[in-house]
C-alpha positions as CSV (number, residue, x, y, z in Angstrom):
1,M,-140.7,-69.3,130.3
2,H,-138.3,-66.8,128.7
3,S,-136.6,-65.7,131.9
4,F,-136.3,-69.4,133.0
5,M,-134.4,-70.3,129.9
6,E,-132.3,-67.1,130.0
7,T,-131.3,-67.8,133.6
8,V,-130.0,-71.3,132.7
9,R,-128.3,-70.1,129.5
10,Q,-126.3,-67.5,131.6
11,H,-124.5,-70.6,133.0
12,W,-123.8,-72.1,129.6
13,A,-120.3,-72.0,127.9
14,F,-119.3,-73.7,124.8
15,S,-116.8,-72.8,122.1
16,S,-116.5,-74.7,118.8
17,P,-113.8,-74.2,116.2
18,K,-116.5,-74.7,113.6
19,D,-119.6,-72.7,113.0
20,E,-121.7,-75.8,112.5
21,P,-125.2,-75.7,113.8
22,M,-125.9,-77.9,116.8
23,A,-128.8,-78.3,119.1
24,C,-129.7,-80.6,122.0
25,T,-132.9,-80.8,124.1
26,I,-133.0,-81.3,127.8
27,D,-136.1,-81.9,130.0
28,V,-135.8,-80.1,133.3
29,D,-138.0,-80.7,136.4
30,V,-138.4,-77.7,138.6
31,S,-140.0,-77.5,142.1
32,P,-142.7,-75.0,142.8
33,D,-140.1,-72.8,144.6
34,G,-137.9,-72.7,141.5
35,E,-135.3,-75.3,142.4
36,I,-134.0,-77.6,139.6
37,V,-134.7,-81.1,140.9
38,A,-133.9,-83.3,137.9
39,Y,-132.8,-83.1,134.3
40,K,-132.4,-85.5,131.3
41,L,-130.9,-85.2,127.9
42,I,-133.8,-86.2,125.5
43,K,-132.3,-85.3,122.1
44,S,-128.5,-85.3,121.5
45,S,-126.8,-82.9,119.1
46,G,-124.5,-85.7,118.0
47,N,-121.6,-83.9,119.7
48,K,-120.9,-85.2,123.2
49,Y,-119.0,-82.1,124.2
50,F,-121.8,-79.8,123.2
51,D,-124.4,-82.0,125.0
52,N,-122.1,-82.1,128.1
53,S,-121.8,-78.3,128.0
54,A,-125.6,-77.9,128.0
55,Q,-126.0,-80.4,130.9
56,N,-123.3,-78.6,132.8
57,A,-125.2,-75.4,132.4
58,I,-128.1,-77.1,134.2
59,V,-125.8,-78.3,137.0
60,R,-124.1,-74.9,137.4
61,T,-127.5,-73.2,137.6
62,Q,-128.6,-75.8,140.2
63,R,-125.4,-75.4,142.3
64,S,-125.5,-71.6,142.1
65,G,-128.5,-71.7,144.4
66,V,-130.4,-69.4,142.1
67,R,-134.1,-70.1,142.2
68,L,-135.5,-70.1,138.7
69,P,-138.6,-68.1,138.0
70,P,-141.3,-70.7,137.7
71,P,-142.9,-71.1,134.3
72,E,-146.5,-70.2,134.0
73,P,-148.7,-72.1,134.4
74,L,-146.4,-74.1,136.7
75,P,-145.7,-77.5,135.1
76,K,-143.7,-80.2,136.7
77,G,-141.0,-79.8,134.1
78,M,-140.1,-78.1,130.9
79,T,-137.8,-78.5,127.9
80,I,-134.8,-76.3,127.1
81,I,-133.2,-76.4,123.7
82,F,-129.6,-75.3,123.6
83,N,-128.8,-74.1,120.1
84,L,-125.2,-73.2,119.1
85,P,-125.8,-70.5,116.5
86,E,-127.9,-68.7,119.1
87,R,-125.0,-68.7,121.6
88,I,-122.4,-67.5,119.0
89,K,-124.5,-64.4,118.3
90,R,-124.0,-63.2,121.9
């Protein structure tokens, strides 16, 4: 699951003038061949721009044509948590 999340997070960009902690949770459905087939925001950060940036990361990954390494064991979907302090550290 680590490389799945890392692949999506490579397509994530968000900058905030404040160092306030934010996190949102997105459910992602992945086909057996690694294609993102659906996603849904299930827990908002309370900041629509942050939430949109996380959803856009899913869309950019989907449009890039990259096949995600399937999580083991292969579930229909998985949850990714986007966490702002984690992104700032990079």
